[in-house]
C-alpha positions, 0 to 999 in steps of 0.5 A, a space after each residue: 208788025 209781024 203781020 206786016 213782015 210775015 203776012 197772015 199768021 196762018 202762013 207762019 212757019 210752025 213745025 209739025 209734031 213731034 215738037 222740040 224746044 228748038 221749035 219754040 225758040 225759032 218761033 220767038 226769034 222770028 215772029 216775036 223778039 224783033 218786035 218787042 222790047 226784050 230785056 233778057 232772052 232766056 231762050 230754052 234755058 231752065 235755070 235762074 229767074 227765067 224758070 220757076 214753079 207756079 200754082 193754080 188758084 185752087 193751090 194745086 201745083 201746076 206742071 201745065 202752066 209752069 215756067 220750068 217747061 223744057 219745051 218752051 222759050 222764055 224771055 223778059 220784057 223791059 217792064 218785067 213781064 216774063 213770057 214763055 212760048 211753046 209750040 203745040 197741037 191738040 191731041 184729038 186734032 193733030 192738024 190744029 197747031 198753036 203757039 201757047 204763051 204763058 206770061 207772068 206780069 211781074 216775072 218771078 216775083 210772088 204770087 206766081 198763081 195762074 189767074 192772079 199774075 200768070 195768064 195764058 193765051 194762044 196764037 191759034 194758027 189752025 183750029 177747027 171751029 175758030 178763025 185761023 190765025 186768031 189770038 185768044 185766051 183759052 176758054 169761050 166767053 160763056 165758060 169764062 164768065 161761069 164763075 160758079 163752075 168749080 173743079 179741076 178745070 180752067 174756071 176762074 175761082 179759087 176752087 178751080 185752076 184759073 186758066 180762064 181768068 184771062 178770058 174773064 178779064 178780057 170779057 170785062 173790057 180788060 179790067 179785073 171784075 169786082 167782087 160784085 161783078 163776080 157775084 152777079 155772074 154767079 160766083 161765090 164771094 168766098 171763091 173770088 180769085 182777086 
């Protein structure tokens, strides 16, 4: 619906760096809020149940994927999902701009773990090597299904951050992979994230 009203995402108004939290609020107000059933618009407030901490799958605190980010605009959908939107760009490619969307499928309720109930997507407005205007979870298809890879990266297992779990679920027809599928793709059953 936003495409119908505003045209291709490539032409959408996104500020140039340095970004402010008002830029995120402007993006939400123009391109998202009119098209969603919003139960509570928290805006850029960092108080109450719209703002809380999260942890990664490897149990490390997550400042990158926290709902306390002061440069984000947050809102609850009518089904209880909380979304946090931030405008950004890649450090090594300043012209690559995106709207990062973090969402918690059950709001501030536990477990608040990236890869379990918190997932990360981007509206990629301009990106080298990707079609402009793509909407995608982070990580390539190859990276997301490399369940054996461990370390403080986005891989989807309990030894990593879990930021690629959205991609892994997308690659599996939007279903959480079973433990058997996880193992078949090289994952250690002891590190199954779900």
